[in-house]
Backbone as ProteinMPNN parsed JSONL, in Angstrom:
{"seq_chain_A": "MRIIKEYCEETGHIVLRTNTYARSVGHIVRLFEEAKKDFPELIMDECNIDYYAGVHHARTYGMLFKAKNAPENYFRINRLEQVY", "coords_chain_A": {"N_chain_A": [[-0.671, 4.986, -4.273], [-0.88, 1.672, -5.264], [0.957, -1.275, -5.551], [0.419, -3.973, -7.606], [0.722, -7.408, -7.699], [1.008, -10.14, -9.797], [0.634, -13.533, -10.981], [0.632, -15.402, -13.84], [-0.397, -18.479, -14.337], [-0.833, -20.013, -16.617], [0.822, -18.969, -18.667], [3.224, -18.542, -17.396], [4.137, -16.05, -16.562], [5.134, -13.217, -14.664], [3.498, -10.368, -13.487], [3.747, -7.016, -12.717], [2.036, -4.207, -11.702], [0.258, -1.094, -11.275], [-2.429, 0.662, -9.594], [-2.802, 2.968, -11.046], [-2.418, 5.481, -13.668], [0.182, 5.959, -14.197], [3.28, 6.428, -15.976], [5.915, 7.082, -16.166], [9.534, 6.927, -16.421], [10.661, 6.643, -13.911], [8.533, 5.451, -12.546], [8.393, 2.908, -13.774], [10.915, 1.964, -13.052], [10.544, 1.788, -10.28], [8.695, -0.332, -10.205], [10.35, -2.373, -11.168], [12.318, -2.435, -9.12], [10.718, -3.302, -7.002], [10.037, -5.859, -7.918], [12.556, -7.043, -7.848], [12.905, -7.512, -5.14], [11.537, -9.865, -4.647], [12.535, -11.495, -6.619], [15.572, -11.746, -6.761], [17.546, -12.342, -8.655], [16.729, -11.27, -11.021], [17.096, -9.444, -14.054], [17.122, -6.315, -15.824], [16.942, -6.527, -18.63], [15.428, -8.789, -19.025], [12.846, -8.088, -18.709], [9.684, -6.792, -19.794], [7.73, -3.964, -20.808], [4.362, -3.393, -20.734], [1.536, -1.934, -22.307], [-1.668, -1.706, -21.475], [-4.725, -2.804, -23.001], [-7.037, -4.008, -22.447], [-10.265, -4.706, -20.903], [-10.245, -4.461, -18.068], [-7.835, -3.194, -17.244], [-7.294, -1.049, -18.892], [-5.329, 1.398, -20.599], [-3.25, 1.5, -18.775], [0.071, 0.858, -17.482], [2.331, -1.89, -17.185], [4.801, -4.14, -15.819], [6.413, -7.025, -17.066], [7.577, -10.374, -16.842], [9.15, -13.601, -17.306], [8.752, -16.453, -15.16], [9.295, -19.357, -13.182], [7.712, -19.872, -11.005], [5.854, -18.222, -8.381], [5.948, -16.156, -5.422], [3.748, -16.718, -2.59], [2.224, -14.424, -2.056], [1.462, -13.318, -4.444], [-1.139, -12.616, -6.709], [-2.965, -15.148, -8.313], [-3.586, -15.493, -11.701], [-5.607, -16.292, -14.553], [-5.211, -15.632, -17.219], [-3.393, -13.355, -19.334], [-3.819, -9.816, -19.53], [-5.124, -8.048, -22.355], [-2.945, -6.371, -24.634], [-1.811, -3.258, -26.122]], "CA_chain_A": [[-0.453, 4.035, -5.341], [-0.728, 0.297, -4.792], [1.584, -2.189, -6.512], [-0.323, -5.222, -7.734], [1.624, -8.468, -8.141], [0.226, -11.249, -10.326], [1.338, -14.633, -11.646], [-0.211, -16.12, -14.793], [0.057, -19.865, -14.346], [-0.91, -20.552, -17.977], [1.957, -18.527, -19.487], [4.437, -18.453, -16.591], [4.582, -14.661, -16.487], [4.897, -12.348, -13.52], [3.077, -9.026, -13.873], [3.661, -5.997, -11.68], [1.367, -3.021, -12.201], [-0.332, -0.308, -10.189], [-3.798, 1.111, -9.796], [-2.698, 4.339, -11.558], [-2.058, 5.616, -15.08], [1.577, 6.408, -14.231], [4.043, 5.834, -17.066], [7.26, 7.662, -16.197], [10.661, 6.0, -16.251], [10.755, 6.385, -12.473], [7.468, 4.506, -12.19], [8.818, 1.588, -14.233], [12.051, 1.576, -12.207], [9.983, 1.362, -8.991], [8.155, -1.682, -10.393], [11.487, -3.285, -11.258], [12.909, -2.567, -7.777], [9.802, -4.13, -6.214], [10.194, -7.237, -8.402], [13.867, -7.527, -7.38], [12.775, -7.969, -3.751], [11.063, -11.249, -4.688], [13.325, -12.211, -7.626], [16.852, -11.023, -6.725], [18.365, -12.635, -9.829], [16.112, -10.622, -12.177], [17.826, -8.347, -14.694], [16.205, -5.467, -16.59], [16.765, -6.986, -20.006], [14.461, -9.887, -19.039], [11.532, -7.508, -18.439], [8.985, -6.023, -20.815], [6.73, -3.029, -20.341], [3.15, -3.521, -21.534], [0.496, -0.907, -22.232], [-2.838, -2.569, -21.525], [-5.872, -2.384, -23.792], [-8.185, -4.813, -22.043], [-11.382, -4.109, -20.185], [-9.984, -4.2, -16.656], [-6.645, -2.391, -16.969], [-7.059, -0.215, -20.078], [-4.529, 2.622, -20.536], [-2.262, 1.446, -17.704], [1.325, 0.189, -17.827], [2.802, -2.898, -16.252], [6.047, -4.813, -16.128], [6.148, -8.44, -17.263], [8.739, -11.234, -17.076], [8.901, -15.027, -17.116], [9.21, -17.073, -13.917], [8.782, -20.722, -13.01], [6.711, -19.829, -9.947], [5.777, -16.928, -7.709], [5.647, -16.232, -3.993], [2.334, -16.876, -2.236], [1.505, -13.152, -1.993], [1.102, -12.911, -5.797], [-2.448, -13.078, -7.155], [-2.93, -16.095, -9.435], [-4.526, -15.109, -12.746], [-5.737, -17.345, -15.575], [-4.706, -15.177, -18.51], [-2.848, -11.999, -19.339], [-4.673, -8.774, -20.096], [-4.796, -7.655, -23.724], [-2.048, -5.206, -24.725], [-1.814, -2.497, -27.39]], "C_chain_A": [[-0.191, 2.66, -4.727], [-0.091, -0.539, -5.892], [0.86, -3.526, -6.444], [0.618, -6.257, -8.349], [0.791, -9.677, -8.558], [1.137, -12.306, -10.953], [0.339, -15.352, -12.541], [0.32, -17.542, -14.918], [0.068, -20.461, -15.749], [0.32, -20.201, -18.807], [3.277, -18.482, -18.726], [5.004, -17.049, -16.516], [4.217, -14.031, -15.143], [4.503, -10.987, -14.078], [3.08, -8.159, -12.631], [3.061, -4.763, -12.322], [0.831, -2.248, -11.01], [-1.77, 0.04, -10.536], [-3.817, 2.572, -10.275], [-2.412, 4.306, -13.06], [-0.611, 6.075, -15.242], [2.344, 5.689, -15.342], [5.461, 6.381, -17.172], [8.326, 6.57, -16.054], [10.809, 5.651, -14.77], [9.726, 5.377, -12.0], [7.878, 3.079, -12.567], [9.99, 1.08, -13.398], [11.554, 1.111, -10.836], [9.377, -0.034, -9.094], [9.28, -2.705, -10.453], [12.119, -3.506, -9.886], [12.033, -3.418, -6.872], [9.925, -5.599, -6.624], [11.504, -7.84, -7.907], [13.818, -8.021, -5.935], [12.375, -9.449, -3.709], [11.864, -12.124, -5.644], [14.687, -11.529, -7.736], [17.734, -11.246, -7.948], [17.857, -11.94, -11.099], [16.998, -9.5, -12.729], [16.858, -7.597, -15.62], [15.93, -5.974, -17.99], [15.812, -8.169, -20.13], [13.027, -9.381, -18.908], [10.991, -6.76, -19.652], [8.012, -5.074, -20.139], [5.538, -3.142, -21.283], [2.205, -2.365, -21.259], [-0.812, -1.634, -22.488], [-4.011, -1.944, -22.268], [-7.148, -3.081, -23.337], [-9.21, -4.039, -21.239], [-10.992, -3.652, -18.777], [-8.845, -3.223, -16.387], [-6.314, -1.424, -18.1], [-6.3, 1.063, -19.734], [-3.581, 2.663, -19.333], [-1.037, 0.68, -18.187], [1.674, -0.836, -16.759], [4.106, -3.495, -16.729], [5.793, -6.316, -16.127], [7.465, -9.185, -17.454], [8.37, -12.677, -16.778], [9.454, -15.496, -15.773], [8.586, -18.46, -13.81], [7.671, -20.785, -11.965], [6.737, -18.443, -9.316], [5.531, -17.128, -6.228], [4.132, -16.275, -3.751], [1.552, -15.568, -2.254], [1.164, -12.59, -3.378], [-0.275, -13.469, -6.134], [-2.253, -14.032, -8.33], [-3.986, -15.649, -10.434], [-4.507, -16.187, -13.831], [-5.188, -16.939, -16.928], [-4.208, -13.744, -18.372], [-3.845, -11.048, -19.98], [-4.206, -8.44, -21.513], [-3.907, -6.411, -23.722], [-2.203, -4.538, -26.084], [-0.691, -2.963, -28.254]], "O_chain_A": [[0.607, 2.512, -3.802], [-0.546, -0.515, -7.036], [0.709, -4.124, -5.378], [1.232, -6.014, -9.388], [-0.024, -10.18, -7.784], [2.25, -12.015, -11.393], [-0.68, -15.852, -12.066], [1.361, -17.774, -15.531], [0.893, -21.326, -16.044], [0.812, -21.035, -19.567], [4.34, -18.394, -19.341], [6.218, -16.872, -16.416], [3.152, -14.278, -14.578], [5.11, -10.508, -15.037], [2.49, -8.518, -11.612], [3.525, -4.319, -13.372], [0.938, -2.697, -9.868], [-2.254, -0.251, -11.629], [-4.737, 3.322, -9.949], [-2.193, 3.244, -13.642], [-0.225, 6.531, -16.318], [2.106, 4.513, -15.62], [6.134, 6.158, -18.178], [8.045, 5.452, -15.624], [11.055, 4.496, -14.42], [10.018, 4.541, -11.145], [7.725, 2.154, -11.769], [10.052, -0.106, -13.073], [12.082, 0.144, -10.286], [9.525, -0.839, -8.175], [9.179, -3.78, -9.861], [12.424, -4.643, -9.524], [12.55, -4.18, -6.055], [9.918, -6.483, -5.768], [11.554, -9.026, -7.58], [14.622, -8.871, -5.551], [12.825, -10.194, -2.838], [11.879, -13.347, -5.506], [14.936, -10.808, -8.702], [18.59, -10.413, -8.245], [18.502, -12.023, -12.144], [17.571, -8.714, -11.974], [15.899, -8.175, -16.131], [14.809, -5.863, -18.484], [15.422, -8.52, -21.244], [12.088, -10.172, -18.988], [11.745, -6.174, -20.429], [7.528, -5.341, -19.039], [5.689, -3.001, -22.497], [2.091, -1.885, -20.131], [-1.045, -2.126, -23.592], [-4.261, -0.741, -22.184], [-8.233, -2.753, -23.816], [-9.028, -2.859, -20.939], [-11.379, -2.564, -18.351], [-8.886, -2.493, -15.396], [-5.16, -1.022, -18.246], [-6.576, 1.721, -18.731], [-3.155, 3.741, -18.918], [-1.097, -0.053, -19.174], [1.353, -0.666, -15.583], [4.471, -3.372, -17.899], [5.047, -6.824, -15.289], [8.364, -8.699, -18.139], [7.392, -12.945, -16.08], [10.483, -15.009, -15.307], [7.48, -18.694, -14.296], [6.795, -21.648, -12.033], [7.553, -17.599, -9.683], [4.972, -18.145, -5.817], [3.345, -15.905, -4.622], [0.337, -15.588, -2.446], [0.627, -11.486, -3.47], [-0.556, -14.641, -5.884], [-1.466, -13.756, -9.236], [-5.145, -15.447, -10.07], [-3.516, -16.898, -14.001], [-4.747, -17.788, -17.703], [-4.552, -13.028, -17.431], [-4.616, -11.433, -20.861], [-3.019, -8.544, -21.821], [-4.095, -5.508, -22.906], [-2.655, -5.146, -27.055], [-0.513, -2.456, -29.362]]}, "name": "protein", "num_of_chains": 1, "seq": "MRIIKEYCEETGHIVLRTNTYARSVGHIVRLFEEAKKDFPELIMDECNIDYYAGVHHARTYGMLFKAKNAPENYFRINRLEQVY"}
């Protein structure tokens, strides 16, 4: 499983997701723990879990939260994927 880290410059959202269909609580907690490495001040109540409906990430889950910027190792994306 690979954790994918993205930053949407248009909306100011960070997205963490994987290349799997995993959806367990443990999976979401792992995404949150990974985000905390780059955003130590992040708290769970600031995060949302999205279930994607778009063409590229359909039927996968990701974690989303607002940020003013992102580290350089985050992929820059132009828009967020459609959600259910």
